[in-house]
C-alpha positions in Angstrom: -42.3 89.8 24.6 -39.0 91.7 24.0 -38.2 89.2 21.2 -41.4 90.0 19.4 -40.8 93.8 19.5 -37.3 93.2 18.1 -38.6 90.9 15.3 -41.3 93.5 14.5 -38.7 96.2 14.2 -36.5 94.1 11.9 -39.6 93.3 9.8 -40.5 97.0 9.5 -37.0 97.9 8.5 -36.9 95.1 5.9 -40.3 96.2 4.5 -39.0 99.8 4.3 -35.9 98.7 2.4 -38.0 96.5 0.1 -40.4 99.4 -0.7 -37.5 101.7 -1.4 -35.8 99.2 -3.8 -39.1 98.4 -5.6 -39.8 102.2 -6.0 -36.3 102.9 -7.3 -36.5 100.1 -9.9 -40.0 101.2 -11.0 -38.7 104.8 -11.4 -35.8 103.7 -13.6 -38.0 101.4 -15.6 -40.3 104.3 -16.4 -37.4 106.4 -17.6 -36.2 103.6 -19.8 -39.6 103.3 -21.3 -39.8 106.9 -22.3 -39.2 107.1 -26.1 -36.7 109.6 -27.5 -37.9 112.3 -29.8 -36.9 112.4 -33.5 -37.3 115.9 -34.7 -38.2 115.9 -38.3 -38.5 118.9 -40.7 -38.5 119.8 -44.3 -37.1 123.0 -45.8 -36.4 124.2 -49.3 -32.9 122.6 -49.1 -34.1 119.2 -48.0 -35.1 117.1 -45.0 -33.6 117.0 -41.6 -34.0 114.3 -38.8 -32.3 114.8 -35.4 -32.3 112.8 -32.2 -30.3 112.1 -29.1 -29.8 108.4 -29.0 -28.9 106.7 -25.7 -25.8 104.8 -27.0 -22.1 105.5 -27.5 -21.4 107.5 -30.7 -19.1 104.9 -32.2 -21.8 102.2 -31.8 -24.4 104.5 -33.4 -22.1 105.3 -36.3 -21.1 101.6 -36.8 -24.8 100.7 -36.8 -25.5 103.2 -39.6 -22.7 101.8 -41.7 -23.8 98.2 -41.1 -27.4 99.1 -42.2 -26.2 100.8 -45.3 -23.9 97.9 -46.3 -26.8 95.4 -45.7 -29.1 97.4 -48.0 -26.6 97.4 -50.9 -27.1 97.8 -53.9 -30.3 99.8 -53.1 -28.4 102.1 -50.8 -24.9 103.1 -51.9 -22.2 104.5 -49.6 -20.7 107.6 -51.2 -18.3 108.6 -48.4 -17.3 107.4 -44.9 -15.2 109.5 -42.5 -14.6 107.4 -39.4 -12.7 110.1 -37.6 -15.7 112.5 -37.9 -18.3 109.8 -37.6 -19.8 111.0 -40.9 -21.5 108.8 -43.5 -22.9 109.9 -46.9 -25.3 107.6 -48.8 -27.8 107.6 -51.7 -30.7 105.5 -52.7 -30.5 107.0 -56.3 -33.5 109.3 -55.4 -32.0 111.2 -52.5 -28.5 111.8 -51.1 -28.2 111.9 -47.3 -25.5 112.6 -44.7 -25.4 111.0 -41.3 -23.4 112.6 -38.5 -23.0 111.1 -35.0 -21.6 113.4 -32.3 -20.9 112.2 -28.7 -22.7 114.1 -26.0 -21.5 111.7 -23.3 -20.1 108.2 -23.1 -23.7 106.8 -23.4 -25.5 109.5 -25.4 -25.1 110.6 -29.0 -26.6 113.5 -31.0 -27.5 112.3 -34.5 -28.4 114.5 -37.4 -29.4 113.2 -40.8 -29.8 115.6 -43.7 -31.2 114.6 -47.1 -31.8 116.6 -50.2 -35.1 117.2 -51.9 -35.7 114.3 -54.4 -35.1 115.2 -58.0 -37.3 112.4 -59.3 -40.7 113.6 -60.6 -43.5 113.2 -58.0 -41.3 111.9 -55.2 -41.4 115.1 -53.1 -45.3 114.9 -53.1 -45.2 111.2 -52.3 -42.8 111.9 -49.3 -45.2 114.6 -48.0 -48.0 112.0 -47.9 -45.9 109.1 -46.7 -42.9 110.6 -44.7 -41.6 107.2 -43.7 -40.4 106.7 -47.3 -38.1 109.8 -47.0 -34.4 108.9 -46.7 -33.4 111.0 -43.7 -36.2 109.7 -41.6 -35.7 106.1 -42.8 -32.0 106.2 -41.8 -32.6 107.5 -38.2 -35.7 105.2 -37.9 -33.6 102.1 -38.9 -30.7 103.0 -36.6 -33.1 103.4 -33.6 -34.8 100.1 -34.4 -31.5 98.2 -34.7 -30.3 99.7 -31.4 -33.7 98.8 -29.7 -34.4 102.5 -29.0 -38.1 103.5 -28.8 -38.9 106.8 -30.4 -41.6 109.2 -31.4 -41.5 111.5 -34.4 -42.1 115.2 -33.9 -42.8 117.1 -37.1 -41.5 120.7 -37.0 
């Protein structure tokens, strides 16, 4: 009889630990599934896309460079500053600057600014189909390459 009570107590403790572990993993899985917000806005000066990406700044910056190099000659690198994690590119319609700034060892603030296109009709086209606009394309491609889920918030 005493043996059954002891086994029952061990079983209850085990179930308690198991429930705690499953709950903890579920909680962290939910956090990982929450998409980051890409804040996107247009002003007279141009377009701006900002996000906090859950990856080291150097990795985010290197990913942007790699994507620009892969898209040559359509995308041209105008300037690279590895010390400042700053990249400037053009697609011959718009010019954009990409800046990665470390928030922590595993989180990076990214801001991409692109000018208003000088090509006739492109500004109206980008208003209808914002995914074609360079600032948003850059940050979208970096997030996709890093496997980061996101949602776009127009401001």
